[in-house]
N, C-alpha and C positions, 0 to 999 in steps of 0.2 A: 504494500500500500504506500502511495507517495507520501513523503513527509511534508505536511502543510507549511512548515517553516521555510522550506526551500523555494516556495513559489515566488516568482519575481513580481514585485508590486510597483516598481518604478525603474525607468531608465532615463537618466538625466545627462545632458551634454553641456559642456562649458568650453569655450575657446579662450585660451590664454596666449599671450605673446611674451616670450621670455627673451630678454636681451642677452647677447653673447659677450664673452670677454674680449673677443676680437672678431673682425669680419672673417667669415669662412667662405672661401672662394671655390665655386664649382666651375665646370667647364663653360657654362653659359650664364651664370648669375653669381652674385655675391650676397650672402645672407648676413645681416647684422642683428637679426633676431630669429628665434625659432618659434613658429606658431604650432600649438598643440591642441587637439581636441581631446579633452578628458571625458571619458564615459564612465558614469557611476551606475552600477546595477545594485539595487537594494531588494532584499528578500523580506518575506513576511516575518521572519524570525529576527529582523533588525540588523542583518549583516549587509555591509556594503563592500562590493568589489570594484576595483578601478582598472580601466584600460586606457590606452592612448591611441589616438589616430594622428599619425605624424608622417610627413614626407620630407625628404632632404631638400630644403630650400624652396619648396613650393611645387606647383603642378608641372613644371618643366620636366620632372624626372619620370613620374608614373601616371600623370594625367589627373591625379586627385589633388584636392586642397582641403584644408580644414573646413572651409565653407561647404564644399560639396559633401564631405563626409558627414557634417552635421545634419544636412538635409536628408541624406540617406538613412542615417540612424534614427533621427526624430520621426520622419514621416513613414518610412517603410519597414525598418527593423523593429523599433521599439513596440509598436502596436501588435506586432506578430508574436513577440516573445513574452510579453507581460502575461502572467498567469502560468507560464511554464516553469519547471523547476531548474535551478541552476546546476543540478546534477545531470541534466539532459544535454550536456555540451555537444556531444557528437551528433545527436539528433537535431539539435537546433542549428548547428553549422551546416549540416547536410540540407536541411529544409530551406535555409537562407539562400542556397544556390537556386532555388525555384522562384525566389522573389526578387533577388538582385544579382545581375550578372557582374562578374569582375568585382570592382570596388573592394579590392583585397585589403587596402589599408584601413578602410572603414570596418570591414569584417574583423580584421585583426584586433581592433580596439574592443569589439564586443567579445570576441573569443577570450582575450586576456582578462577582461572584467568578469566573465563567467568563471574562469579558472580561479581568479583571486577570491571571488565570493564563495565558491564551493569549498575551496581549501580552508578559508577562514571558518566556515561553518564546521568543518571537520577538525579544526585546530591543528592542521598540518601545513607544511610549506607546499607551494605549487609544484615543486620538483617531485613531491610524493605522487601527485596525480600523473606525472610523466614517467613513473617507474622508479623514482628515487635517485638522489644525487650520489655519484661515485667519486666526485671531487668537490672541493670547496672554493675553488677559484680558477680563473682562466687568464691567460696572458692577454695583454691589451696593447695593440699597435696604435700610435698617435698619428693623426692626420695633420699635415702642415699646409699652410697656405701658399700663395704664389709670391711670397715676399722675396726681396733680394737675398743672395746667398748668405751674406754675413748675418742677417737677421734670423734666417732659418737655422744656421749653425748655433747661434746664441740660444734659440729656443730649445734645440735638441740638447745642448749642454746643460741647460737648466733642468729639463725633465729627466735626463739621465742622472744628473747629480742628486736630484730628489728621489731617485729610484722609482719613478712613476712609470717610465716606459723605456724599452731597450730596442724597439724597432719602430720605424716611421714610414708613413705613406705621404707621397707628394702628389697633389692634384695637378693634372696637365689638361691640355685641350683648349685653354682660353687664349694662350699666347701663340705667337708664331712658332711652328713646330721646331725649327732649327734653333731659335733662341731658347726655347723652353728645354730642348734636349741638352743644349750646352749647360744651362743652369742646373739641371738635375744631375748630369754626369759629374759636374764639379762638386755637388753636394755628396753624391755617392762615393766619390773618390776620397773626399775629406773624411768621411765616416767609415771608410773601409777598415775592417778589423775591429771596429768599435760598436757599430750598430747596423742593423739591417735596414735597407731602403727599398721600398716598393713604389710603384706609380699607379695612378688611376686616371684614365683619359675620359671617363664617363661617356664612352661610345662616340666620341666626336671626331675621330680621324677616319678618312676614307681608306680604302685598301692601299692605294698608292703611297699615301703618307705613312701609314703604319709599316708597310714593307720597307720604307726608306729609313725610318727612325727607330723602330722597336729593336732591331739588331744592334744599332749603335748604343741604345740605352742599356741593353743587356751586357754588351761588351764593356760598357763603362761602369758596371758594378750594380745595376738594378737587379734585385733578386726575385721580383715578382711583378708581372705585368697584368693589370686589371682592365678588362673590357676596353681595348683600344678602338674597336670598330663598332658600327651600329648593331643593335640587339638582334635584328632579324638576319644579319649576314653571318650565319653560323659557319658557312663554308670558308669564309675569310678568317674567322677566328681559328678554325682548324688549321688553315694554311700557316698562320703565324705560330700556332702551338707546335707544329712540326718543324718550323724553321729555327726557333731559338731554344737554347738550353734551359733558360729560366722558365719556371711554371707560368702558365697563363691562367688567369682567373676570370670566370664568367659571372657577371652581375646582372646587368640589364637584360641579358639573354635568358635568365632563369627566374620565373615567377611560380611555375607550377611543376608538379611531378613529371608531366609530359615534356616540359621544356628541358628538365634534367635528363630525361631519356634521349631527347634529340641531341643534346650536347655529348652524351656518352656514345651514341651511335656514330657521330661524326668525328669523335676524338678531338673535340674542339677546345677542351680545357682540362687541366690537371686539378683545378680547384674550383669550387662553386662558392660564391659569396651568398651565404644563407642569411637573409633578413627575415625575421619572424613577421615583420610588418608587410613586406611586399608579397609574402607567401599567403597571407590571409589568416595568420595566427599560429598558435602552437600546434594545433592538430594537423594542419596542412604542412607545416614545416617538417614534422616527423615523416611525412610521405616523401617529401623532396629529399631528405637526408637518406631515407631507405633506398631510393633509386641510386643516389650517388654512391652509397656504400657498396651496393651490388655491382656497380660498374668500376669500383676501385678508384673513385674520384674523392678527393678530400673536400671537406667543407670548412669554411671560415665564418666565424660568427660576426657578420657584418652589421653595420648600423645605418639607420636613416636619420641620424642625429636625434634619437629619441630622448625624451626626458627621463627622469628616474623611474617612472612606472614602466614604460616600455623597455628601458634598459634592464630593470630588475627581472622582467619577464624573460628577456633573452639570456640573462645570467642563469636563471633557473633552468631554462632549456639547455644551455650549453653544459651545465654541470650534471644534467641527467642524460645527456645524449653523447655517447662515445664517438658518434659520427662527426661531431664538431672537433676536428682533429688537426686544424691548421691555424690555431690561435683565433683571436677576435680583435675587433676594434670597437668595443662597447664603451666608448669614451664620452658619449653624448653629454651627460650632466657636467663633465669637466669643462665644456665649452660655455656653460651657462654662467652669467654674471650674478644670478640670483639662486639661492638654494631653495628648492621646492619641498624638501623633506624635513621632518622633525629631526631625524638623525641621518646624515649623509651616507651614501654608499661608501664602502671602504676600498679606496684605491691605494695600493702600496706594493712594494717589491715587484713592480712590473705587472701586477695583476689587479683585477677587480674581484672582490670576494663575495661569496654567496650570502645574501642577507638571511638572518635567522628569524624565526617567528612564523606565525600562521600566514597563509596566503602568500603574497609576494614578499612579505617580511619587511615592508616599508610603510611609513605613514606620511601622508601629505600634510604640509603645513597649510591649513585651510585659510589662514589669514593672508599668507602670501598669494595663494591661488586667487582669492577674492580681489586682491590688489591688482593682479595681472589680468584678470578676466575682462573681456570686452563687454561693453554695455549692450 
């Protein structure tokens, strides 16, 4: 018999705009704040679980924004799930596919809120619902902007000195490819033997440009090449993967389990950037990782610049999923100029550590949330 305390009685959404400690440059835009859709699901038993709808820097990346997510959740998802139990996570997420196509970032917010609420009701961590944690922390790579070489090296020295990070990612795709390549190679050579350097082109180079500059970057010391070419051009990604010795990572090319299968069939990547947001939540992320594991492809715990709720969800996922076996970049909250939690996440010794306590193990500072909320 269903537990009446598990029935969903409300689904509330709030958009907040969080300032960043420094501008974060992507291939086509620069973010000075991160907008987040907070989703709160409350049960008849008085338990509230939270999830985040968040995309990296706006709709340029995946076609969703906090504004579109809010409409999808408020108008189409919330009325459908009110009255159902938060323990019906699988059934709810399957049924939502019949109501809303795609919209995976919005669905991820609901998926995580359901997990948080159900785990809090049980008095266990979200990782328990995912099979249990087998580790208590994961390595974190730090993303660097398109600043001059000297500024980049100063930032790296600071973060290594504070033992926060020991590997770094450089965004590319916004500058002239030749100039950008020279900049990145200079940084990689300066850090050779001290720290790992990877690049992310955010799918902005065409085949000709990628074939010209990716080998030069790898020869210059770049140890990982993330999505240099457009998402749909899997055959070009495969060509590059076979051309260079460094591993190639697919990000924009993989949102679904079938996408992962296509990457495996083509031999297009050695690593998949697994974002629980772009996959549609924790349930669907498990399916993507399962395909990757079966194909011998590693998975990297990637970020959409989530706040602490989305980041905590990804930490629980990574600590319960052995298939996340190529490190992570779950640094989102460290870019925020404002702390959203009552107790911050623990970043130390090059890792972010699994929060303890029921649900996601974190508590929002609601005074800060109200201050940042849009009218």
